[in-house]
N, C-alpha and C positions, 0 to 999 in steps of 0.2 A: 504493500500499499504506500503510496506516494502522493501526498497532496502537492498542488503546484502553486497554490496561493494560500494566504491566511484569510482569517475571517475578519481584518481589519483592513485588508490591503486593496480590495478592488473599489473603482471609481467609475464614472459613466463614460470617462474614455477607453474603457475596457470591454465596452458594448459589442456584442457579437463573439466574444472569445468563449470558447469551450473550457470550464474548468473543473477543477476536482477541489473540494474541500473536506475538511475533517473537524470534527468539534463535538461539543457537548450540545444538547438540545437546552437551551434558555427557555423558551416558550414554545409551546404548540397551540395554535387555534385552528379548530376546525369549522370550515364553513360549509359542510356537506361534500360538494364536490370538489373544494378547493381546499388543501390543507398548508398552512404558513408555517414555517417552523423558524425561530431565529437560533441560527448556529453560532455558537459563542467557542472561542479560545483565547489563549492569552492575548492576543493583538487586538480584539475586537469582535462586534457581532456583525454578521451578513444575513439577512432576509433570502431564506429559500422557499420558492412556491412550488407546489406540486399539485399540477393541474386535475381534471376529471379522469387523464388517462394513467394517471401514476399516484393518485391519493391514496389508492389501497396499499400501495407500499408502505406506508408509515401509519398504517390505521393503529397499529399498537405500539407507537412509540410514545414514550413520555419523558417528561423534564430529567435530564442529567444522563439519558442514554448518549452513548459514544456512537455517532455515526458517522460515514462517509457518504458524499454524494456527488454525482458529476452531473453537470448542466450548462446552460449558456447564459451569460451576462445580458440583462436587459435592463434598459433606464426606466424607472420607476414613473407613473402619471403624477403620483403624489410624493413627493420627496417626504423623508423622515428626518427634521432638521436635528432630533436627539442623537443621532448615529454618524459617525464619520462616514460610514457606508450608506448611509441615506438615501441616495439619490439613484441606488441600484437595487436590484434584487437578482437572484440566480433561480432559472427555470430549471428545475430537475427533471432530469430523464432516466437516472439510476440511482439507487440506494443500497447500501450495506450497513448493515447492523455489525457494529464492532464490539460492544458492551454496553449490557443491559444495566440498571440501576434501580434499588430500592426508592421508595419515598423518603426524601433526606428528612432529618430532624431538625432543619434549618431552613427556612428560607435563602436560597442562593439570589441575592440581589443587594444592590448598593444599600438599601435601608432593609435591615432586618430586626425582627422582634426577639431575635434568640439572646439569652442571657450569656454572660462572657462565659460561665461553666459549659455552657453547650459548646460554645464556639471554641474552646481549647479543647475539648474533649474531641471534637471532628473538626480539629485545625485544617485539614485536608482539603475540607468544604469551604471552611472559612475564606481560604487563600484565593479560591475561585472566586470571591466577591470582589469588586473594583476596588474598595478603599483599602483592602489589605495588600491585594496585588500591586497596586500603585505604589504603596511603601515599598515593599522590597523591591520592585524594580527601580524606584529613586536611590535607594541604598546601593545597588549595582551600579547605578550611574556614579554616586558620589564616590566611591572606591576605584573606578574606572579612571575618574578625574583625577584623584589623588596619587594613582599609580603613575600617570601621565607625567604631570606636574614634577613629580619627584625625581622620575627617571629621566627629564629632562636636565634637572639641576644635579644630575652625576650621583644621586642616592643609590644603593645598591640594597635590592631586597633578598633578606638573608631569614628564614625561619630558626626559630630557638627552640629547645627541648620543650616538650607539655610535661615531661616526668622530670620534676627537679627536686631542689632539697628544701625542706621546711625550713622558713626562717622566722625569729622571734617577734617581727615588726609587724604593725600593720594588721588587718582583720585575720580572721582565721582562716588556715590553711584546710581545703578539699585533701585528704591523703588517701593514698594508693599503697595497698600492702604489696610486698614484694614477694613472689613464690621463692625465688632463688634465695634470697638473704631473709632468713626466716626471724621474726621480730622486727624488720626494719621496715621504713616506708618512704615512698615518692610523694611530694606535694603537689597539686597542680598549681602552676605559677600564677600568683596575683597581678603580676607582670612582670615581662622581661627585664627587669631592671639590670640586675647583675650583668645578665647575658650580654646585653648591648654595650654595657659599660666595657666589658671584656672583648667585644668586637672593636670598640675605639684602641684599647690596648692592643688589639692585634692588626691595628694599621688600616681598617675597612673604610676609615674617614668619614664617610656618611651613608648611614643604615635607615633603612624603615620595614615595618613589616606591618600587615594588617593582623593584628595578634588575638588569639583568644585567650583570656583571661577568667580567670575563678577566683571567687571569694564567699567565703561561709560566713553571710552575716544577714542581718534582719533586712527583708525587703521593703520597697515601697514602691510607689508609681514611677519612679524613675530610675530603677535597680532592678536586675536580675543577676541570680547566683553566677552565671557566665554569661560574658559579656565580651566585646570586641572594641579593641581600641588601636587607632592607627599609631604606631608607636616608631620615635624618630629620634636618631643622635647624630650629633654633629662634632669633628674635632676641629681643635685649633679654632674655637668658635665661644662666643659668650652670649648674654642675652639678646643684643642687637641683632645677631646673625639669626638666632632662631626666631625671634619675633618676626624677623622680616620674612622668612620662609614660610612660616605660619599663616601668615596674612597674604601671602602669596597663593597659597592653597585655598584659604577661605574666599579670596575675591574671584579666583577661578570657579569654586563649587557654586558661588551665590550668582556669578554670571550666567552659569551654565545650566541652573537649576530654576532660579527665579528671575533672571533677566535683571538682575541688582549689581548695578557696578558702583554705586556712592555708599562705601562702606569707610566708618572709621574705626580707630582702634585706640581709644584714649588710654591713658595709663594712670592708675591709682594707687599709691602706697596702700598697705593694707591697713596702717593705723589710721588713714585718711578714709577708707571706706567703712570702717567700723564707726568712725566718729560721726559721717554724714549719713549712712544709711544703715547702721547697725547689722551690716550682713559682708562675709568676705565675697559674696556672689549677688551684689545688689542688682536689680533691674532698673534699669536707665530709661527705660520707655517712658517713664513719667518723673516728676522733680520730688518734691516734699523731703527736703534734705533736713536732718534733724540739726539741731544746734543746742549748745550748752548754756543755759540761762543762770548757771548756779551764782554768778556774780551778783545778779539783780535781788537774790534771796538769801544773801549771806549772814544779814542780821535782821531777818524776816520775824514776824511775831508769830507766824505759822511754824510752829516747833520741829514737824517732821522736815521741812525744808532747810532751816536753820541747823538743825541738828547734824541733817546728812552731808552737808557743806562742812561742817565743823570736824566732821568723821572723815574727810578727806573723799568725799562721795561727789557724784554729779547731777545735777537736774538737766535731764534731756528733755529737750521741747519740739514737737511735730506738730505742723499747722497743716489743714486742709481747707483750703481756700472755697469759699460759696458751699459748703457742705454742711454746715449746721444742722439745716433744716432736713436734712436726711437722715441724721443720726439720733435715734431715741434714745429714752433712758435706759431702756431694755437691751440696745446694743451696747451703750456703755458697760452696762452691768455683765454684759457677755465677755466686753473685751477686759474687765477686771479680772474675771476668771481666767481669760486667755494668757494675760501676762504672768500668771502664777505658775504656768507652765515652764518659763523661763526664769523661774525663782525670784522674780520680782513681787514685791509686796502688796504694791496696788496702782492704780492709774488714776492720776487726775486730770480732769478737764475742766475748761473754760469755752463757754460760747461767747461770741460777741456779734452784737447785733444792734442797731440803731442807738449806737452809745452806751448801750446797756450790757454788762454782763451776768453769766448765770453759769451753773455748773456745779460740779461736786467741791469745789474749794473756793466758790466766789464768797461764802461768808466768814472762811477762815483767812482769806488775804485781804490786808488793807487797801484801800482804793487806790492809794499812791503806788502800790508794788503792782497792783494790777494795770493801770495806766503806763506805767514804765514798762511792763511786758508788752502791752498792746503797741508802744512807741517802738520797742526794740524789734519786734515782730511783723511791724507794720499791718497789722490787723485791722482787717476791713468788715463791712457789714457781712454776716452771714458766715463768717470764719468760726473754725472750730480749733483751739490748740489742746492736745493731748502731752501730759508731762508725767516721767516716772523720775522720781527721787531714790538714787540707791548707789551701790557700787557702780564703777565705771562700766564693766564687763558687763553686768547684769543688767543695767540701764541701756545700754547701747543693744544689746541682743534682743532683750524685752521688746523695746518700742522699734527696733527694726522688723520684729516680726509682725506688728500693729502696723507699720507702712507697708507692708507687703499685702496684709490680709485686707487692707481697707483700700489701697489701691486697685485689688482685683473688684472687691464688693461694690465700689463707688463706680466703677468703670472708667477709671483713669488712665488704663493703658491701652495704647494703641495696639490691637492684635496683627495690623499689616506691617509694623515695624519690627527691625532687627537691630538691636544694641549692642555691640560688643564693647568689652573693656578689659585691658590688662590689669591683674591684680597683683603687685608686685611685693617683694620685702616681707616675706611671710615671717612670723615669730620661727625662730630655730627649734624651739621646744613647746610643750604643753604638759601642763602637770596632770598625772593619772591619780584620782584620788583611790581609785581600785587598787592601784600598784604602790601607791604612795612613793612616785619618784615622778621626774621629770623623763618625758619619753619624745620622740621625735616628732614633730607636727606635721613633717612631709615623709622623709626616710632618713635613714643614719648616711646616706651618701651624699648629702645635700651640703653644699659649700655655705659656709656662714659670711656674711658681708665682711671685707675686710677690716672695718674699723670696729667689729665686733668681736674679732678673734679672742681677745684677751677676755671677753665675757663669757666664754665657753664652759667654764667648770665654776665661774664664782657669781655670775649674776644671769643666770638662765632666763630668767622672766623678762630680761631686756635686751636678749641676745635675738639678732634677726639674722634670716638667711638670704641666699640667691635663688629663693623659690618664688615661681609665679604663677598664676592659674590665667586661663584666658575664659572669661565668662561671657555668655550670649543670653540675653533676656532673663536673668536671673536664676540660670543654669550654669553650673561649672561644668564647662566644654572640655576644658584639657588642662592638666597640672603637669609641672615639669621644676628643673632646677638648673643651675651650674652644678656641676659634680665635683664631689673632692678628687683630685688625680694624685695626690702624694700621700705616701703611707704615713708620715709623721700627723700631719693634720686628721687623717682618717682615726689614727690611734686617740687623738685628742677628743675627738667626737664620742667614740666607743667609751671612753673614760668617763667624761661627763654624763654618758647614759647609764653609768654604772656597771657597764659589761665587764666582767672578770677576763682575764686572759685566756682560760680555758673556753668560756663562752664565744669569744670572739674567735678562738682558733676551732671550735666544733662547729659554730654557724657559719664563719665568714673566712676559715682558713685559707681556701683555694682562692678567695678572692683577693684578699689581702696579699696573699703572696704575688699574685700578677703585678700588683704596683712596684714590686721591687725591681722590675723589667723596663721600667721607661713608659710611664702613661701620659699621654698628650692631655692639655686641657681639653676639656668636653662639657657638652651640656645637650640637654634633650626633653622631650615633651612625650605624653601619651594622650591622643585625641579619641573620647568617648565617640564611639560611632551611633551608637544607637541613641544617644541624647541628642546629637546632631540630625538624624534623620527625624527623630522625634519633633524637634523644633521646625525644620523646612517644611514637615508634612503637615504642621499644625493640629498634631494631637499631644494629651498631656499624658497617657497611657504608653510606657515604654514596650510593653506587650504588644501593641500595634505593629511595632517595627521589626519584631522578631519572628521568624519563620514559625519557629516550635517553642513558645514560651513557656516558663513556669508560670505557676499561681503565688501570690503572695507568700504562701507558705514553702515554698521553693518544691512543689509537687507538679507532675505531669500529667495531667489528667486523660492525655490520650493514650499515652504509653504506661501508665501507672509506675513512673519512676518516682522515687527511689522505690525498691523491691526487695523483698527477701530472696536469698539464694540456698542454693541446696548445701546441705551438711556435708557432703564430699569437698565442696568448693572451700568451705569453712576450713576443713580438717586440711586440704591441700596446702594452704595458707598458714595454719598454724594458730588460726583464730577462734576464738570463742565469744558466742554473745552473753553478755552478762544481763540478765532479765531482772532489774530492780523495780 
């Protein structure tokens, strides 16, 4: 069987051609002596007409049967503007049934009423629908563009191992037991981090890979347990080089997939992003920057504010213009509970309209302080100001979450807009309450800023790195850094993290050894493919852009994975299941 055209290919210029098509029956309409079939494949839909001499051939055909037809292309009297092939039909003269089909458990159409559980269980049917199919095709187009651009710039595509060694930093590893080495385990890579740095030491100079990565962590709407990243590394390069290359890739992607050429890539230091937006991945499609108003309330009669300032805290304020009438008392109560998620004690608010104040702290604040706040924030009629008084990190994070939430709920975000920004100079460390020590904020191979080298082990809270993220519309699109490239500096970082010589040797011995043989300065990034496609395609659910995704509990409804295994397999691996 050889089709000679696809179902999305024929046009009125093909009238008179005798063609052979194959595909799925998307719709069947029986008008008695004439039967119309919409024949569907990956490329589109073509209407096939069986006249009174041939309609009996398809009397038993139903939706989703796979068929082959032959016939002659004819121009339709009344075109169908909804189809790209809508100006023609194929007048069938032969038919062959290739495969029959049961009634499907879901509607195969752009709009379906199937629940997500059904769509995931029968994902192969879901993929036939345009909304899913088009996202997978977009993904293919994006990775093709990436490969072309990077090959043009002399990057070499290299595959790195899937079976690797477990490391102590980052998320939990997925472990794979070894048959040959009883009691030992491989780990699936969270990223090719060590391997790509070893490729730089090996002299590959410019590397990339469309890499599969695995993390055993709790899932959410923009995360899957297995994911793909565009991995890049460059030798004899710094931030400027990697920024330029990534921006070139992004410009090519957006030009060829969205027709957008006017992109900008502003840079914001981490501390400034937290100060203004309360997030290290701020959505810049709307404004509403936070400001610190503690100086206005240093000697306030309102003890909550003045005590906060006296104890070294801040008072962060966030203004929403012309929105006071859209926010009810019930909404403010909801927001007060919301900020407690981020450890803030309370959310204060003031409405300003027609020269009058109202709100939760209206009676607590003297009139002069309210007027000073009005003048400082340039409040106008129907404006509302939200405030949190707390420790700096808590106030920033909590009010930043409110900014994001209300930006969405108040319709302040232009959904057709794409806003990039580089977030730079991330903290070198973050404190783990669970472990009771400082851990790497990025990973332990990230270089500190030159001016912070002396702070590595004595002032970890104020030590910043040469790490950077690229953010798009409030999503972290990539993460990367300038790497440490000499063993002395790497040892200092390991020491600051509290790793013993034995831990360093056991976990990173082969990696550290490589630095003894000449390592070039290098830097790199890992770009999240799924998040990029999610944003480009306008969905907020990462499962929509993955061919066969897992549920939020990391379960595959289609294949029933993870599943139990035979006892023989466990015995062969010298494993025993403990049932607590």
